[in-house]
N, C-alpha and C positions, 0 to 999 in steps of 0.2 A: 533254261533261259527265261521262260515265262514266269517261273517262281521268283527269279532274281528281279525281273522287271516289276512285278507286283510288290516285292519287298521294298524296292527303291521308291515306288509310288506311294506306299504307305508312310515311308519316312518323310517324303515330301509333304504329304498331308499333315503330318505331325508338326511341321515347321510352323504352321499357322497357330496351332495350340500353344507351342512354346513361346511364340512372339506375343500371344495374348496375355501371358503371365509375366512376361519380362518387362517389368517396370524398372527402367534403368535410372536409379536415383543418383545421378551425377549432376553437379551444379551447372546451370546455364552460364555461359560466358558473359557476365555482366559486371558492372563496376560498383554495385551496391553491396551492402553487408550481407543481406540474406541470400543474394544470388551468387556470392562468392564461395559459399559453403560447398564442400564436395564430399557428401556421404557416398559410400560405395556399396555395390552389391545388387543382387536381384531379390526382390521381395514378392512374396505371393499374396494375393488379395485375402487369403484366409487369415493372415496374421497382420494385416495392414489396413489402411483406409478407415481409421477411427478418429484420430486426433487431427488438429489443424497442422501440426508438424508433419504428419503422414502425407496429407494432401499437398502441402507445400513442397515437400521433397519430390513427390511424384510429378507435380506439374512442372517444376523446374527441370526435372529429368527429361520431360517430354519435349523440351526445347532443344535438348542436346543433339539429336540426330540431324538437326538443321544446320549446325555450324560447329566447326572446330576440327582439329587433327587433320588438316588438309582436306577435309571432307565437307559434304553438304554444300552450303553456300560460301564456305571458306575456299572459294575460287574454283570448285569442281562442278557441283550441281547447278550453280547459278550461271555458269558460263558455257560449259562444254556442250550440253545437249542443244543449245540454241545457236551454235556456231554456224549454222546454215544461213543465218542472217548476215547482212553485209557489215554490221558494226563490229563483229567479233570474228577472230580467226584463231585457230589452234594448230600448233605444229607437232606437238608430242604424238608419237606413233599411235597411242591408244585413242587419241582424240581427233586426228586428222580426218577420218571418215565422216565425222559430223560436219566438218568444215566444207568438205567437197561433196556433201550430200550423197554419200555412198556407204551408208551404214548397213552392215550385214545383220541378220537375225541371230547370229551366234551370241553366246553368253559373254560379251565383252565386259570388262570391268565396269565401265561407265554405265552401260545399260542395266546391269544387274544391281549395281550399287545404288543407282538412282531409284530404281523400283523398290529396293529393300529399305532405303532410308525413309521414304515417304510412308511405307507401310508400318515401319516402326512407330512413326508419329501417330498414324491412324489407329493402330492396334492399342497403343498405350493410352490414347485418348478414350477409346472404347472401354478400356478397363477402368479408367477413372470415372467415367460417366456411369458405368454399370455398378459402381460401388458407392455412389453418392448417398444412398439410403443407409449405409453403415456408419456415417459420420455421427459423432457425438455432439455436433454443433449444427446450427442452422443459420438462416438469415443471409445478410449481404456477403459475408465471408465465404459461405458455401456456394452462393450464387456466382461469385467471382471465379471459383475453381471450375465450376461447370461451364461458365462462359469461356474461360481460356481453353478448356478441353475441346469445346465445340468449335471454337475459332481454329484451333490447330488441326482438328479433324477436317474441317472445311478446306483449310489451306492445303493439307495433304492430298485430298481428293481433287482439288482444283489443278494442282500440278500433275497428278497421275492421269487424269482424263485428258488434259491438254497434250501430254506427251504420248500416251498410249491408247487413248480412245476408250473402248469398252474394257473395264477392269472389274475385279470382284468388289462388290459393294457390301462391305462388312460394317455392321454397327453393333452396339451393345446388345441389341435384340437377337441377332443371329450369329454372334461370335462363336457360340458352341458348335455351330455347324459350318464354320468358316471354310473348311477344306472342301465342302461340297457346293459352294456358292457358284462357281464358274465365273461368268462375266455378266455384267449388267449393261443395259442400254445407256448411252451417254446422257439421254434426257433424264433418266432416273438418278444418275449420279449428280447432275446439276440440281435437280430437285432437292436432293439431300444437302448439297452445299448451301443452297439458298436457305433452307429451313434451319440449318445449324447457325448460319450467320445472323438470321433474324433472331434466334434465341440468344446468341452471343451479344448482340447489340443491346438487348434488353437486360441482360444479366450483368454485363461488365460495367465498371465505374469509368468515369472520364480519365482517371489517372490512378497510378499506384505510387507509393513512396519509392519503390524500386523501378528503375528504368529497364526497358527491354521486354516487359510483359504486354500481352495483347490487351487493348482497352476498347471502350465503346467506340471511340473515333476510328480505331484500326478496323473494327468489325464493319462499321459503316463504309469505310473507304474500300475495303476488300469486296464488300457486297456490290458497291458501285462498279468495280472492275469486273466482277463476275457477270453482272447484268450486261455490261458493254460487250463482253466476250460472247454472251449468248445471242447477241444480234447477228453474229457472223457464223462462219463455218465451225462446227457442223450443225449447230442448232438452227441458225438462220431465222430467228424470230425477231422481226423489227419492232414488235411491241415493247421489247426490253429497252429500247432507247429511252422511252419515257421513264421507266423504272431507274435506269442508270442516271439520267439527269436529276431526277428527284432525290435519289440517294446521295449523289455528289453534292447537291444543294444542302442537304442536311449536314454534311460534313463541313461545308463552307460556313454554315450558320452556327456551328458549335461555339465559335469564338476561341477555339483552342489552338488552331494552326494558322500560320501565315508564311509567306515566302521570306526566306533569308534575303537580306538586301544584297549581299555579295555572294555570287555563285561559288567562289572559291571556299567560302566558309563552310559550305556543305561537306567538304571532303577532308577537313582537318579533324583528326582523332580527338583533339581536346574539346571539340564542340559537339561530339556525337550524342551526349546526354542532355545538352542544353539548347540545341538549335530549335527553332520554332516550326520547322518544316517536316521533320521526321514523324511518321505515324506508326510505323512498326519497323524495327531495326534489330538485326542480329549482330551482337558485338563480341569482340575478342578481348581478352585481358592477357597482357604479356607476362605478368608475374606468376601465373599458374603453370608455366611450362608449355610444351607444344600442343597439348590436347585442347585447352581453352584459348590458346593464342591464335591470333589472326595471321594469315600468311599471304593475303592478297597483295601486300606491298612488294613482296619478292617474286611472287608468281607473275606479276604484270610488268616486271622490269626486264630490259634486254639482257642477254648474256654477253653481248658485244658492247663496244663503245665505252668500256671502263665501268659498266654498270653492275656486272656480276650477279645478274638476276637469273631466274629460272626460265623466263620466256615461255611459260605454259600457255599464255594467251596474249593476244595483242589485237589491234584493229586491222582494217584492210585499207589498202591504198585508195580503192574506189570510194570508200566511205569518207575518208579524209578529204579527198578532192571535192566531193559533193557537199561536204559540211560547210555551212555559211561561215565566212570569216567573221572574226570578232572575239570578244572577251570569252564567251562560253567555249569556243573552239580552243582557245589558248589554255583554258583550264582543263579541258577534257582530254587533250592529247599530249603525249610526250614524244616529240619528233626530233629534237636535238639532244644528243646523249652527253654523258658526263665529260667525255674527252673532246667534245665539240663537233663530232661527226653527225651527219644527217642520216635519217633512217634509210634513205634510198642508197646510201653508200655501203651499208653493211647488211649481212644476212640477219633476219629473213627478209629484209627490204620492205618492211611494213611499219607503219606508225604504231607506237605503243600507247597504252592507256595511262593517263595521269591521275584519274579520279581516285585510285586506290593506293597511290604511292606513299601516303603518309602512314607511318607505323607508330606514331605517337612518341612518347618518351623513350620507347625501346630503341629507336634509331633516329627519328626525325625525317622530315619530308625529303630533304635533299641529300641524304646519305646513301650513295649508290652501292655501298658494300654491305648493307644491312641484310643479313640472312637469319635474323633472330625472330622469335615469336613477337608479334606486334599487337598494337591496340586498335587495329583496323575494324571494319564493320561492313555489313551488307545491308543496304537500304531496300526493304521489301515494298514499302509504301511511303510516299511523301506527298506533300500538299500540291506541288506543281502537277503531279499526276492527277490529282482530284480535279484541278482546274481544267486540265485537258480532257478529262472524261466528261466534265460538264459541257465544255465547248463542243465536243464531237456529238454528244448525245442530244443536246438542246437543238443544234442545227438540224439533225436528222428527224427529231420529233416534231419540230416546229415548221419544217418545210423550207428552212433557210436560216442563215445566221441572224440571231437576235442581237440586240445591243449587249445583253448579258453574256452571250456566247463570245462575242467579239472582245469584250473586256476581259474575259477569263483567259483567252489565248494571248491577248496583248500584254497582260501582266507578266506572263512567262517570257514573252519576246523582249519586253523592256529589260527585265532583269538579265536576260542573256546578253544584252548589249551594255551591261553595267550601268543601267539607268534605274531610277526609282520606279519600282513596279507599279506604284499607285498613282503615278503622274502621267497622263496621256502625252504621247510624243509622236508627232506626225511622221517622223523619219523612220519609225519601225512599226507603227500600229497598222494592222489590217483594217480595211474598211469594207463596206457592203459588197458582197459578191454572190455568185450563184451557190446553191446548196452543194453541188458537186465540187466546185472549186474550193469551197471552204472545207469540205470533208478532206480533200487532198491536202490542204494546208495544215489541218490538224494532225493528220497521220504523219506528215513530214516533220512537224514540230515535235511530236512524240519521239520520232527517231533521233532528233538532235538533242532534245532536253533529257531524255531517258537513256541515252546511249550507254552501252556496256552494263546496264542495270537489269538485263534479262527480260526486257519487254518487247524488243523489236521482233524477235522470232515469233512470238505469239500474235503480234499485230499482222505479220505477213500471213500467218495461218488463218486467222479469223477473217481477214480481208481477201483471202484466196489469191495472194500475191507471191507465193513462194516460187512458182515457176517463172512468172514475169520478171522478178528481180534477179533471178539466178541463171536463166537460160543462156545468156551470152557467155558467162564465165564457166558455167557447169552444164553443158548440153545434156548430160544424163538426168537432170532434175525432172521430176514428174509430180503429179498430185499425191503419189504414194508417200513422198517425203514430208507431208504435213504431219504424219505421225511417226514416232519411232517404232522399231520392232520391239515386241515384248521379249523378255528374256526367254531363250529357247528352252531352258530347263523347266521353267514354269509352264510353258505351253505344252511340253511333252508329258509332264508328270502331274499336272493339275487338271482334274476332270472339268470339262466344259470351257476351258480357256483356249481361245483360238488366236492364231497369229494374225496380225494385221494384214490386210490385202496388199499384195505386191512384194511381200518379203518371203 
């Protein structure tokens, strides 16, 4: 028995080594010429990482674990683990425990898949970074590959540590000893994230000819979100409010992004590569089959009411009722179904999400029978988010809401009411209030504006509101729920990796 356990343990350690060499050269789901290419296979660094085409294939392949084939942010990773927030609910048997805050430490599909996907991104980024000195070219082109790899590594660790807390911190410098790393303090992980994003913002250009790649603006916007997160649990360092404010201001001053005038235009597939608000977006293409296609449109549709959807996720009645009436609410929710029935009349008796209904040319926004691969997308970062980061951080760093902080949130509020975001309007604009009241207003505005986009759960965690928001509906909730359990196989078979407290 002991020999068998050791054998399994050695195999488990070898998984890290395999992942480190597995650069999956599969094209990222994007609508441009170079990102539509789909080379196949696994390539070893020993025979790779020399030409520009080598690095291009590798970096495109490193976006792949984030989206596609019903996986990653193609409705699974982006939605399910945060279903403990009140904006999202999940009914599918594998996912219901996340919704009711009763996740077990067993190796559920979602827990293990979530963990694995982000480490694929991290490990592939490590391999790219570790082979930069093999390139036969230098200059801005090589910088751009390094910048993208560091952005993706930072993004992977940002999700891993927010979901799982202390995780193995593996970089290109220690990847040969990856199996023996154990777990690292959360503060060390955030330090790595910040350093990677600082490098990325200096290395990356403002734009690429191809849409869907990480840019200078994306790196700055993500860094602003990271700093804001570090003000709350578990880092709890208020000095990061100033850093978040200043970084968000840098994004605002780039002159690259602006709010779309019509909130509805944000969610139309035809606009995904041209709208002025998106900073980093993962995109599907319908013509390449189910692997690069998007499935958000059918996953968020009801299976009742003549809609023929999968109903993998939807919203919650309590969130719908609390959501301010107006244009943004009408765009965000789908509450009256194709046959005219209202959500309360049919199971699961919950409102559905409208933001992801458009499948583009594959089906169209109002085709309830569409079960095809779509042209949908997942927005990771957008300008409204930056404005709200600025508003929250400036208020907390300045001791109260400044005129600039008020204008930042008011731009978002005006657009939410289908008004010109750049024209003051006394009917919706917030005015001077206390620091605490303004902070509450910004957190609420983030809930409404960024609903179903994967941010509400992390806001509840960093503001230590998980119990407060859920205790009436889910009496079992506790501070334990701020983190997910780590995959049990990883904990049992990886030296130094410990399960999160309470699981």
